[in-house]
C-alpha positions as CSV (number, residue, x, y, z in Angstrom):
1,M,0.0,-0.1,0.0
2,A,1.3,3.5,-0.9
3,E,2.4,5.8,1.7
4,Y,2.0,9.7,1.7
5,L,3.4,12.6,3.7
6,N,2.1,13.0,7.0
7,I,-0.2,15.9,6.5
8,S,-3.6,16.2,8.5
9,E,-6.9,16.5,6.7
10,E,-7.2,20.0,8.3
11,I,-4.1,21.4,6.7
12,R,-5.0,19.5,3.4
13,A,-8.4,21.2,3.4
14,L,-6.7,24.6,4.1
15,G,-4.4,24.1,1.0
16,R,-7.3,23.2,-1.1
17,Q,-9.3,26.3,-0.2
18,A,-6.0,28.3,-0.8
19,E,-5.4,26.8,-4.2
20,R,-9.0,27.7,-5.3
21,E,-8.5,31.3,-4.4
22,I,-5.1,31.6,-6.3
23,M,-6.0,29.7,-9.3
24,P,-7.3,32.9,-11.3
25,F,-3.6,34.3,-10.9
26,F,-2.1,31.4,-12.6
27,E,-3.1,32.6,-16.1
28,R,-0.8,35.5,-16.0
29,I,2.2,33.3,-14.9
30,D,1.4,30.9,-17.7
31,R,1.2,33.7,-20.2
32,I,4.7,35.1,-19.2
33,C,6.1,31.5,-19.3
34,D,4.9,31.1,-22.9
35,Q,6.4,34.3,-24.0
36,N,9.6,33.7,-22.4
37,T,9.8,30.2,-23.7
38,E,9.3,31.5,-27.2
39,K,12.2,33.9,-26.5
40,V,14.5,31.1,-25.5
41,L,13.5,28.9,-28.5
42,Y,14.1,31.8,-31.0
43,A,17.7,32.4,-29.5
44,F,18.5,28.6,-29.6
45,G,17.4,28.5,-33.3
46,K,19.1,31.7,-34.3
47,N,22.4,30.3,-32.8
48,R,21.9,26.9,-34.4
49,V,22.1,24.9,-31.2
50,S,23.0,21.2,-32.0
51,D,24.4,18.4,-29.8
52,N,28.0,19.1,-30.9
53,L,27.8,22.3,-28.6
54,F,27.3,20.0,-25.6
55,A,30.9,18.4,-25.6
56,G,33.0,20.0,-22.9
57,T,36.7,21.2,-22.8
58,T,39.4,20.8,-20.3
59,G,42.7,22.8,-19.4
60,Y,42.4,26.2,-20.8
61,G,39.3,25.7,-22.5
62,Y,40.3,27.3,-25.8
63,D,37.9,27.3,-28.6
64,D,35.0,26.1,-26.5
65,H,32.3,26.7,-29.2
66,G,29.5,25.5,-26.8
67,R,30.5,27.9,-24.2
68,D,30.9,30.8,-26.7
69,T,27.6,30.1,-28.3
70,L,25.8,30.1,-24.8
71,D,27.2,33.6,-24.3
72,R,25.6,34.8,-27.5
73,I,22.3,33.0,-26.6
74,Y,22.2,34.8,-23.3
75,A,22.9,38.1,-25.0
76,D,20.0,37.6,-27.4
77,I,17.6,36.6,-24.5
78,F,18.6,39.5,-22.4
79,G,18.7,42.0,-25.3
80,A,22.4,42.7,-24.7
81,E,25.5,43.3,-26.7
82,A,27.4,40.5,-25.0
83,A,27.2,38.1,-22.1
84,L,29.6,35.9,-20.0
85,V,28.2,32.6,-18.7
86,R,30.7,30.6,-16.8
87,I,30.7,27.8,-14.3
88,G,33.9,29.5,-12.9
89,F,31.6,31.9,-11.1
90,V,31.1,30.4,-7.7
91,N,27.9,32.1,-6.9
92,G,25.7,35.2,-7.7
93,T,28.0,37.4,-5.5
94,H,31.1,36.5,-7.4
95,A,29.4,37.5,-10.7
96,L,28.2,40.7,-9.2
97,S,31.6,41.5,-7.7
98,C,33.3,41.1,-11.3
99,A,30.5,43.2,-12.6
100,L,31.1,45.9,-10.1
101,F,34.6,46.2,-11.0
102,S,33.9,46.5,-14.6
103,A,33.2,50.3,-14.6
104,V,35.2,51.7,-11.8
105,K,38.7,52.6,-10.8
106,T,40.6,54.3,-7.8
107,G,38.9,57.6,-7.1
108,D,35.6,56.6,-8.4
109,T,32.5,56.1,-6.4
110,V,29.8,53.2,-6.5
111,L,26.3,54.6,-5.8
112,S,23.7,52.2,-4.5
113,V,20.2,53.6,-5.1
114,T,18.2,50.9,-3.3
115,G,19.6,51.1,0.1
116,P,22.4,48.8,1.3
117,A,23.5,45.9,-1.1
118,Y,22.7,42.4,-0.2
119,D,24.7,41.2,2.9
120,T,27.4,39.2,1.0
121,L,28.0,42.0,-1.5
122,Q,28.8,44.4,1.1
123,N,32.2,42.6,1.8
124,T,33.1,43.4,-2.0
125,I,32.1,47.1,-1.7
126,T,33.1,48.2,1.8
127,G,34.7,45.1,3.5
128,A,38.1,45.3,5.2
129,Y,39.4,42.7,2.9
130,C,42.4,42.5,0.4
131,G,40.7,43.1,-3.0
132,S,37.6,44.8,-1.9
133,M,36.6,48.1,-3.6
134,K,37.5,50.1,-0.3
135,S,41.0,48.5,-0.5
136,Y,41.3,50.0,-3.9
137,G,40.4,53.3,-3.0
138,I,36.8,53.1,-4.5
139,G,34.3,55.1,-2.7
140,Y,30.8,54.1,-1.7
141,R,27.4,56.0,-1.2
142,Q,23.9,55.0,-1.0
143,V,20.4,56.4,-1.4
144,D,18.0,54.8,1.0
145,L,14.5,53.9,0.0
146,K,11.7,56.2,0.9
147,D,8.7,54.4,2.2
148,G,9.9,51.2,0.7
149,A,10.2,52.8,-2.9
150,P,13.3,54.4,-4.7
151,D,13.6,57.9,-3.7
152,L,13.9,59.4,-7.2
153,P,14.7,63.0,-6.3
154,A,17.5,61.9,-3.9
155,I,18.7,59.5,-6.6
156,A,19.0,62.3,-9.2
157,A,20.8,64.5,-6.8
158,A,23.4,61.7,-5.7
159,A,24.0,60.4,-9.3
160,A,24.7,63.7,-10.7
161,D,28.0,63.6,-8.8
162,K,30.6,63.1,-11.7
163,A,32.7,60.9,-9.4
164,V,30.0,58.3,-9.7
165,G,31.3,55.7,-12.1
166,L,28.7,53.0,-11.4
167,V,25.1,53.0,-10.1
168,F,24.0,49.8,-8.5
169,I,20.3,48.8,-8.5
170,Q,19.2,45.6,-6.5
171,R,16.1,44.2,-8.1
172,S,15.1,41.8,-5.4
173,R,14.5,42.4,-1.7
174,G,17.4,40.4,-0.3
175,Y,17.3,40.1,3.4
176,A,15.4,43.3,3.7
177,V,11.6,44.1,4.2
178,R,11.0,45.9,1.0
179,K,9.2,45.3,-2.3
180,T,11.0,44.0,-5.3
181,L,11.5,46.5,-8.2
182,S,9.7,45.7,-11.4
183,C,11.4,46.3,-14.7
184,A,9.3,49.4,-15.3
185,E,10.5,50.9,-12.2
186,I,14.1,49.9,-12.9
187,G,13.8,51.6,-16.4
188,E,12.5,54.8,-14.7
189,I,15.6,54.8,-12.5
190,C,17.7,54.2,-15.4
191,S,16.3,56.9,-17.5
192,L,16.7,59.4,-14.6
193,I,20.4,58.5,-14.0
194,K,21.2,58.8,-17.7
195,Q,19.8,62.4,-17.8
196,V,21.9,63.5,-14.8
197,N,25.1,61.5,-15.4
198,P,25.2,59.8,-18.8
199,D,28.9,58.4,-18.2
200,A,27.8,56.4,-15.2
201,A,27.4,52.7,-15.8
202,I,24.2,51.1,-14.4
203,L,24.4,47.5,-12.8
204,V,21.4,45.6,-11.7
205,D,21.5,42.7,-9.3
206,N,19.1,40.4,-11.3
207,C,19.1,37.5,-8.9
208,Y,15.7,35.8,-8.3
209,G,14.1,38.0,-11.1
210,E,15.1,36.3,-14.4
211,F,12.1,35.2,-16.4
212,V,9.5,36.5,-14.0
213,D,8.7,39.1,-16.6
214,T,8.7,39.3,-20.4
215,V,11.5,41.8,-20.3
216,E,14.9,42.1,-18.4
217,P,16.7,45.3,-17.0
218,T,19.0,45.4,-19.9
219,Q,16.0,46.0,-22.1
220,V,15.0,49.0,-20.2
221,G,18.2,50.9,-19.9
222,A,20.6,49.0,-17.6
223,D,24.1,48.6,-18.8
224,L,24.7,45.3,-17.0
225,V,22.9,42.5,-15.2
226,A,24.3,39.7,-13.3
227,G,23.0,36.6,-11.4
228,S,23.5,33.1,-10.5
229,L,22.9,30.0,-12.6
230,I,21.6,27.9,-9.6
231,K,18.6,30.4,-9.3
232,N,16.2,31.2,-12.2
233,P,18.2,30.9,-15.3
234,G,19.8,27.4,-14.6
235,G,16.3,25.8,-14.7
236,G,17.3,23.5,-11.7
237,L,19.9,21.7,-13.9
238,A,22.9,23.9,-13.9
239,P,25.3,22.5,-11.2
240,T,27.0,26.0,-10.6
241,G,27.9,29.1,-12.2
242,G,26.9,32.8,-13.0
243,Y,26.2,35.1,-15.8
244,I,26.9,38.9,-16.7
245,A,25.1,40.5,-19.7
246,G,25.1,43.9,-21.0
247,R,27.4,46.3,-22.7
248,A,30.2,44.5,-24.6
249,D,33.0,46.6,-23.1
250,L,31.9,46.2,-19.5
251,V,31.3,42.5,-20.0
252,E,34.9,42.2,-21.2
253,N,36.0,44.3,-18.2
254,A,34.3,41.9,-15.9
255,S,35.9,38.9,-17.6
256,Y,39.3,40.3,-16.7
257,R,38.2,40.2,-13.1
258,L,36.9,36.6,-13.3
259,T,40.1,35.3,-14.9
260,A,43.0,37.7,-15.6
261,P,43.7,40.9,-17.7
262,G,44.2,40.1,-21.2
263,I,42.7,36.6,-20.9
264,G,39.2,37.2,-19.8
265,G,36.6,35.0,-21.4
266,E,38.9,33.3,-23.9
267,C,39.9,30.7,-21.3
268,G,37.7,28.6,-18.8
269,C,36.9,25.0,-19.7
270,T,33.5,23.7,-19.2
271,M,34.4,20.0,-18.1
272,G,31.3,18.5,-19.7
273,Q,28.8,20.9,-18.2
274,N,27.5,22.6,-21.3
275,R,24.5,20.2,-21.8
276,L,23.1,21.1,-18.4
277,L,23.6,24.8,-18.8
278,Y,21.7,24.7,-22.2
279,Q,19.0,22.3,-20.9
280,G,18.7,24.4,-17.7
281,L,18.3,27.6,-19.8
282,F,15.7,25.9,-21.9
283,M,13.7,24.8,-18.9
284,A,14.1,28.2,-17.0
285,P,11.0,29.8,-18.0
286,H,8.9,26.8,-17.1
287,V,10.8,26.3,-13.7
288,T,10.6,29.9,-12.9
289,A,6.7,29.8,-13.4
290,Q,6.5,26.6,-11.1
291,A,8.4,28.6,-8.5
292,L,6.0,31.4,-8.8
293,K,3.0,29.3,-8.4
294,T,4.6,27.8,-5.3
295,A,5.1,31.4,-3.9
296,L,1.5,32.3,-4.4
297,F,0.3,29.1,-2.7
298,C,2.7,29.7,0.2
299,A,1.6,33.3,0.6
300,K,-2.1,32.3,0.7
301,V,-1.7,29.5,3.1
302,M,0.4,31.2,5.5
303,E,-2.0,34.2,5.4
304,K,-4.8,32.0,6.4
305,L,-2.6,30.9,9.3
306,G,-2.4,34.3,10.5
307,Y,1.0,35.5,9.4
308,A,1.8,38.7,7.5
309,V,3.1,37.9,4.1
310,S,4.8,39.9,1.2
311,P,3.8,40.0,-1.5
312,K,0.3,38.9,-1.0
313,A,-0.9,36.2,-3.3
314,E,-3.0,38.7,-5.3
315,E,-0.3,41.2,-5.8
316,P,2.0,41.6,-8.8
317,R,5.4,39.8,-8.5
318,H,8.8,40.7,-9.9
319,D,10.8,37.9,-8.4
320,I,10.2,34.4,-6.9
321,I,10.7,35.3,-3.2
322,Q,7.9,35.1,-0.7
323,T,8.4,36.5,2.8
324,I,6.6,35.5,5.9
325,A,6.8,37.6,9.1
326,F,6.9,35.2,12.0
327,G,7.7,37.8,14.7
328,A,9.6,35.2,16.9
329,P,12.2,32.6,16.3
330,A,10.1,29.5,17.3
331,P,7.5,29.5,14.6
332,L,10.2,30.4,12.1
333,R,12.3,27.4,13.0
334,R,9.3,25.1,12.7
335,F,8.4,26.4,9.3
336,C,12.0,25.8,8.1
337,E,11.8,22.3,9.6
338,G,8.7,21.5,7.6
339,I,10.2,22.8,4.4
340,Q,13.2,20.8,5.0
341,A,10.9,17.6,5.6
342,G,9.3,18.1,2.2
343,A,12.8,18.2,0.4
344,P,13.7,15.4,-1.8
345,V,17.3,15.4,-0.5
346,D,18.2,15.5,3.3
347,S,14.5,15.4,4.3
348,F,15.5,13.8,7.5
349,V,17.8,16.7,8.5
350,T,16.8,19.4,11.1
351,P,18.0,22.9,9.9
352,E,19.9,24.9,12.7
353,P,21.0,28.6,12.5
354,W,24.7,28.8,11.8
355,A,27.3,31.4,10.9
356,M,27.2,31.5,7.1
357,P,30.2,33.0,5.4
358,G,29.3,36.7,4.5
359,Y,26.4,37.3,6.9
360,D,26.5,39.2,10.1
361,D,23.7,37.2,11.9
362,P,23.4,33.4,12.1
363,V,21.1,32.1,9.2
364,I,18.7,29.2,9.2
365,M,18.3,27.5,5.9
366,A,16.1,24.8,4.8
367,A,17.4,23.5,1.4
368,G,17.2,19.8,0.6
369,A,18.4,20.3,-3.0
370,F,19.9,18.3,-5.8
371,V,22.2,21.2,-6.2
372,Q,23.8,22.7,-3.0
373,G,22.4,26.0,-2.3
374,A,20.2,26.1,-5.4
375,S,17.5,28.8,-4.6
376,I,15.4,27.7,-7.6
377,E,14.7,24.5,-5.6
378,L,12.3,24.9,-2.7
379,S,14.2,26.5,0.1
380,A,13.4,28.7,3.1
381,D,16.0,30.8,5.0
382,A,16.2,33.6,7.4
383,P,18.7,35.7,9.4
384,M,17.9,35.1,13.0
385,R,17.2,38.5,13.9
386,E,14.0,40.6,14.6
387,P,11.3,40.6,13.0
388,Y,12.1,37.1,12.2
389,V,11.2,37.2,8.5
390,C,11.6,34.1,6.6
391,Y,12.5,34.1,2.8
392,V,11.0,31.3,0.7
393,Q,11.8,30.7,-2.9
394,G,11.8,28.2,-5.6
395,G,9.9,24.8,-6.2
396,L,11.2,22.8,-9.2
397,T,7.5,21.7,-9.6
398,Y,4.4,23.3,-8.3
399,A,3.3,20.0,-6.9
400,S,6.5,19.4,-4.8
401,G,6.5,23.0,-3.6
402,K,2.9,22.7,-2.6
403,A,3.6,19.6,-0.6
404,G,6.6,21.4,1.1
405,V,4.5,24.3,2.1
406,L,1.8,22.0,3.5
407,L,4.3,20.3,5.7
408,A,5.7,23.4,7.0
409,A,2.1,24.4,7.8
410,E,1.4,21.2,9.5
411,R,4.6,21.5,11.6
412,I,3.5,24.9,12.8
413,R,0.0,23.7,13.6
414,S,1.0,20.6,15.4
415,E,3.4,22.4,17.7
416,G,1.1,25.1,18.4
């Protein structure tokens, strides 16, 4: 006799009610998925993808036709002049760090216009580390959000300073209680910056936002975008890596930071991983849609349990992240335990807060993933600090994501 997950009929009924209420919003997600799938298919056809591109290289990686073709495909999909897609990027922070250094030198200033950069990226900018921007004499300023939104007059005033060589925009919320920016809002910021300082490059941290809309920040005025392949664009198949796309000169400069000046993207073997990067990109619009549906379901279920969620299930979404404000550490931990119990890998593990590299506070993370740390697979994480907000993302399939959320709800219900 088949066995199933230990979820009470009470929670299953709650889930069925939540699903009925969110079903009308799935149509928009499916429509965006269809358009992005067509965009990916067109780029694959335009660049004549065939299985000879899947063979990997070793050593220096010279003449890796599959790697170089994938760069062109990413550039086409993102509406950019060039792209750099490499398994040599260890995470999104690494890709963003290389992109940051592409447009500034000693004496220049980096201006963040969406408040402080994500926790791990702050080390690159202002950290007391050898090789940080601070150690090279590159300045940093920021414009904080106003009532949770970009402060356009303050951005215009700060960006007008000719010492500003690069403006940084974080699309997603990171570990902050703020709204994610839409591409329309990013485009408005880009237009404003180009008016007051046309020489400044604009970099967007695109993590968690790829394929959530039908356009990307490089199509609304950004000079560069960067992100991780084990989030949306890897489609759950990429084993590691990151990407940078945008202006050709800036992408080339970033490639020198990844490898060495004068070598850049000409080297970098792929070690047989090309097939997974291609197939993951092909799957990315669909997998991103599954993650969005999981986020809607999570929002509605947790709201019914009495917790504040952002965004609400009915609100527009510009990334795959769902936040839940627990207000105390105990329900947060129980929720993460439930998400972990619903994972296909390490479901028997109990997540505990720990000192993750690059974070100031202990972080609890539920992530039973096929690829370690893959945020496109169902995961939940949170810094253990007030107001104890949990950040949920991913779900390779809506069915598995839904099961994980129900297990988390069951864990909270059963333990009071």
